[in-house]
C-alpha positions as CSV (number, residue, x, y, z in Angstrom):
1,X,20.4,-14.8,-6.0
2,X,17.2,-16.2,-4.4
3,X,14.0,-14.5,-5.6
4,X,11.7,-13.1,-2.8
5,X,8.5,-11.1,-2.4
6,X,9.4,-7.9,-0.6
7,X,6.5,-6.5,1.4
8,X,6.6,-3.1,3.2
9,X,4.4,-2.0,6.0
10,X,4.2,-5.6,7.1
11,X,3.7,-5.0,10.8
12,X,0.0,-4.4,10.8
13,X,-3.3,-4.2,8.9
14,X,-3.3,-5.0,5.2
15,X,0.5,-5.6,5.2
16,X,0.2,-8.4,7.7
17,X,-2.6,-10.1,5.6
18,X,-0.6,-9.6,2.3
19,X,2.3,-11.4,3.9
20,X,0.0,-14.3,5.0
21,X,-1.5,-14.6,1.5
22,X,1.9,-14.5,-0.3
23,X,3.3,-17.0,2.1
24,X,0.3,-19.3,1.6
25,X,1.0,-19.3,-2.1
26,X,4.6,-20.4,-1.7
27,X,6.5,-17.1,-2.0
28,X,9.7,-16.6,0.0
29,X,9.2,-13.3,1.9
30,X,11.1,-10.3,3.1
31,X,9.1,-8.3,5.5
32,X,9.9,-4.6,6.1
33,X,8.6,-2.2,8.7
34,X,9.8,-0.1,11.6
35,X,8.7,-2.4,14.4
36,X,11.0,-5.4,14.8
37,X,8.9,-7.1,17.4
38,X,5.8,-7.1,15.2
39,X,7.8,-8.4,12.2
40,X,9.3,-11.2,14.3
41,X,5.9,-12.2,15.6
42,X,4.5,-12.3,12.1
43,X,7.5,-14.2,10.8
44,X,7.1,-16.8,13.6
45,X,3.4,-17.2,12.9
46,X,4.0,-17.7,9.2
47,X,6.8,-20.3,9.9
48,X,4.4,-22.1,12.3
49,X,2.1,-22.7,9.4
50,X,4.7,-24.9,7.8
51,X,6.3,-22.6,5.3
52,X,9.7,-20.9,5.2
53,X,10.3,-18.2,7.9
54,X,10.3,-14.8,6.2
55,X,13.4,-12.6,6.4
56,X,12.7,-9.6,8.7
57,X,14.3,-6.2,8.2
58,X,13.4,-3.4,10.5
59,X,13.7,-0.1,8.6
60,X,12.1,3.3,8.5
61,X,11.4,3.7,4.8
62,X,10.8,7.5,5.3
63,X,14.6,7.8,5.7
64,X,16.4,8.9,2.5
65,X,19.0,6.1,3.0
66,X,16.5,3.3,3.6
67,X,16.2,1.8,0.1
68,X,20.0,1.8,-0.4
69,X,20.3,0.1,3.0
70,X,17.6,-2.4,2.1
71,X,19.3,-3.3,-1.2
72,X,22.6,-3.8,0.6
73,X,20.9,-6.1,3.2
74,X,19.2,-8.2,0.5
75,X,22.4,-8.6,-1.5
76,X,24.4,-9.6,1.7
77,X,21.8,-12.4,2.2
78,X,21.9,-13.5,-1.4
79,X,18.3,-12.3,-2.0
80,X,16.7,-10.2,-4.8
81,X,13.1,-9.1,-5.3
82,X,11.0,-10.9,-7.8
83,X,7.9,-9.0,-6.4
84,X,7.8,-5.7,-4.6
85,X,4.7,-4.9,-2.6
86,X,4.5,-1.3,-1.5
87,X,2.1,-1.2,1.3
88,X,3.8,1.1,3.8
89,X,2.0,4.5,4.2
90,X,0.0,6.6,6.6
91,X,-2.6,9.4,6.5
92,X,-3.4,12.5,8.6
93,X,-6.9,13.9,9.1
94,X,-7.4,17.7,9.3
95,X,-7.0,20.8,7.2
96,X,-3.6,20.9,5.5
97,X,-2.8,24.5,6.7
98,X,-3.4,23.4,10.3
99,X,-1.6,20.1,10.4
100,X,2.1,19.8,11.0
101,X,4.0,20.5,7.8
102,X,6.8,18.2,9.0
103,X,4.4,15.3,9.4
104,X,2.8,16.0,6.1
105,X,6.1,16.1,4.3
106,X,7.0,12.8,6.1
107,X,3.8,11.4,4.7
108,X,4.9,12.4,1.2
109,X,8.3,10.8,1.8
110,X,6.8,7.5,2.7
111,X,3.6,7.3,0.6
112,X,5.2,8.8,-2.6
113,X,9.0,9.1,-2.5
114,X,9.8,5.7,-0.9
115,X,7.2,3.9,-3.0
116,X,8.6,5.4,-6.2
117,X,12.2,4.5,-5.2
118,X,11.2,0.9,-4.3
119,X,9.2,0.5,-7.5
120,X,12.2,1.5,-9.6
121,X,15.2,0.2,-7.6
122,X,14.8,-3.5,-8.5
123,X,13.4,-3.4,-12.1
124,X,16.3,-5.6,-13.4
125,X,15.6,-8.4,-10.8
126,X,11.8,-8.1,-11.4
127,X,12.5,-8.6,-15.1
128,X,14.8,-11.6,-14.5
129,X,12.1,-13.4,-12.5
130,X,9.1,-12.1,-14.6
131,X,7.6,-10.7,-11.4
132,X,6.1,-7.4,-10.6
133,X,5.0,-4.6,-8.4
134,X,1.8,-4.4,-6.3
135,X,1.3,-0.8,-5.0
136,X,-1.4,-0.2,-2.4
137,X,-3.3,2.9,-3.3
138,X,-6.9,3.6,-2.2
139,X,-10.3,4.6,-3.5
140,X,-9.2,8.0,-2.2
141,X,-7.0,8.1,-5.3
142,X,-10.1,8.9,-7.5
143,X,-11.0,12.3,-6.0
144,X,-9.6,15.2,-4.1
145,X,-9.9,15.0,-0.3
146,X,-10.4,18.2,1.6
147,X,-9.8,17.4,5.2
148,X,-7.1,14.8,4.3
149,X,-5.7,16.7,1.3
150,X,-2.1,15.4,1.3
151,X,-3.1,11.8,1.9
152,X,-5.7,11.8,-0.9
153,X,-3.1,13.5,-3.2
154,X,-0.5,10.9,-2.3
155,X,-2.8,8.1,-3.3
156,X,-3.7,9.8,-6.5
157,X,0.0,9.8,-7.3
158,X,0.3,6.1,-6.5
159,X,-2.6,5.2,-8.8
160,X,-1.3,7.4,-11.7
161,X,2.3,6.2,-11.3
162,X,1.3,2.6,-11.1
163,X,-0.9,2.7,-14.2
164,X,1.9,4.4,-16.1
165,X,4.4,1.7,-15.0
166,X,2.0,-1.0,-15.9
167,X,2.3,0.2,-19.5
168,X,6.0,1.0,-19.5
169,X,7.2,-2.3,-18.0
170,X,4.8,-4.6,-19.7
171,X,7.3,-5.2,-22.5
172,X,9.9,-6.4,-20.0
173,X,7.5,-9.0,-18.5
174,X,6.9,-7.1,-15.3
175,X,3.3,-6.8,-14.1
176,X,2.3,-3.7,-12.1
177,X,-1.0,-3.4,-10.2
178,X,-2.5,-0.7,-8.1
179,X,-4.7,-2.1,-5.3
180,X,-7.4,0.4,-4.2
181,X,-9.2,-0.6,-1.0
182,X,-12.0,1.4,0.6
183,X,-12.6,1.5,4.3
184,X,-10.7,-1.2,6.3
185,X,-10.6,-1.6,10.0
186,X,-6.9,-1.2,10.7
187,X,-4.4,0.9,12.8
188,X,-4.4,3.3,9.9
189,X,-7.5,4.9,11.2
190,X,-6.0,5.6,14.6
191,X,-2.8,7.0,13.1
192,X,-4.7,9.3,10.7
193,X,-7.2,10.5,13.4
194,X,-10.0,9.5,11.1
195,X,-13.2,7.9,12.4
196,X,-15.4,6.1,9.9
197,X,-19.1,7.0,9.9
198,X,-21.7,4.3,10.3
199,X,-22.5,4.4,6.6
200,X,-19.0,3.3,5.8
201,X,-19.8,-0.2,7.2
202,X,-21.6,-0.9,4.0
203,X,-18.4,-0.9,2.0
204,X,-15.9,-1.9,4.7
205,X,-13.9,-5.0,4.0
206,X,-11.7,-7.1,6.3
207,X,-8.0,-6.6,5.7
208,X,-7.6,-10.3,4.9
209,X,-10.2,-10.1,2.2
210,X,-8.6,-7.0,0.7
211,X,-5.2,-8.8,0.6
212,X,-6.6,-11.8,-1.2
213,X,-8.4,-9.6,-3.7
214,X,-5.2,-7.7,-4.3
215,X,-3.1,-10.8,-4.7
216,X,-5.5,-12.4,-7.1
217,X,-5.7,-9.3,-9.3
218,X,-2.0,-8.9,-9.3
219,X,-1.4,-12.5,-10.4
220,X,-3.9,-12.0,-13.2
221,X,-1.9,-8.9,-14.3
222,X,-4.7,-6.4,-13.7
223,X,-3.7,-2.7,-13.9
224,X,-6.1,-1.5,-11.2
225,X,-7.9,-3.6,-8.6
226,X,-10.7,-1.9,-6.6
227,X,-11.5,-4.1,-3.6
228,X,-15.2,-4.9,-3.2
229,X,-18.2,-4.6,-5.4
230,X,-19.6,-1.7,-3.5
231,X,-16.4,0.3,-3.8
232,X,-16.3,-0.5,-7.6
233,X,-19.8,0.9,-7.9
234,X,-18.8,4.0,-5.9
235,X,-15.8,4.7,-8.0
236,X,-17.8,4.3,-11.2
237,X,-20.4,6.8,-9.9
238,X,-17.7,9.3,-9.1
239,X,-17.2,9.8,-12.9
240,X,-20.7,11.3,-13.2
241,X,-20.7,13.5,-10.1
242,X,-19.1,17.0,-10.2
243,X,-15.9,17.2,-8.1
244,X,-17.4,20.2,-6.3
245,X,-20.2,18.1,-4.9
246,X,-17.9,15.2,-4.0
247,X,-15.4,17.5,-2.3
248,X,-18.2,19.1,-0.3
249,X,-19.3,15.6,0.9
250,X,-15.8,14.5,1.7
251,X,-15.0,17.7,3.7
252,X,-18.3,17.5,5.6
253,X,-17.5,14.0,6.6
254,X,-14.0,14.9,7.7
255,X,-15.4,17.7,9.9
256,X,-17.7,15.3,11.7
257,X,-15.4,12.3,12.0
258,X,-12.1,13.6,13.3
259,X,-10.9,16.3,10.9
260,X,-9.8,19.5,12.6
């Protein structure tokens, strides 16, 4: 079985840039997302750079059967993951009681359930290749997020779960890293309905920079990688500010930047 780096959510934003970084470092890739045309365009662009063309699998990972189907597709092609990059996810801005419950449950299915299943489904092959798991969380993981309650909670889960796996799987030679970006200019903002305030430009990073930081930290075996010095400072300061004050600020921002 040929070892590959499996990257989800590879049709836009950070996922695209993660695919480019992994390809540039010689990893054979399998790209997964819903949009076949976007995946094909990215695979063609990567191949044009002189490396192997990634395998493309168009799947909706929010489907309960998606990971089983993915495993079947990989096996049929003689591939097995050495690295799993869980980047797929989305957010919704607004009060939880007012947003669609179905959409919020779909968010949990993708951000939490699918990520958990993918993190655990290929442990044996990750161990064989002494590879690992890179889970994309967020600086939102470090505090509650009124105005985006389910999204913030889902990222808190990703961070907690990844840190625990980092310890549990270390003895099997499997590295696990949680990548925590701050504001990034991507399609995520349009999907979530969130508009970044002008002050966020101070800590905003390009998706390509976030991807490189995440890759480097993962290869070093770091448990948590917070992308950008300003974001690291912000997270450190959160430890000294009461949650009540932080939540008030987060909620006020959501009310003025797209939250309903």
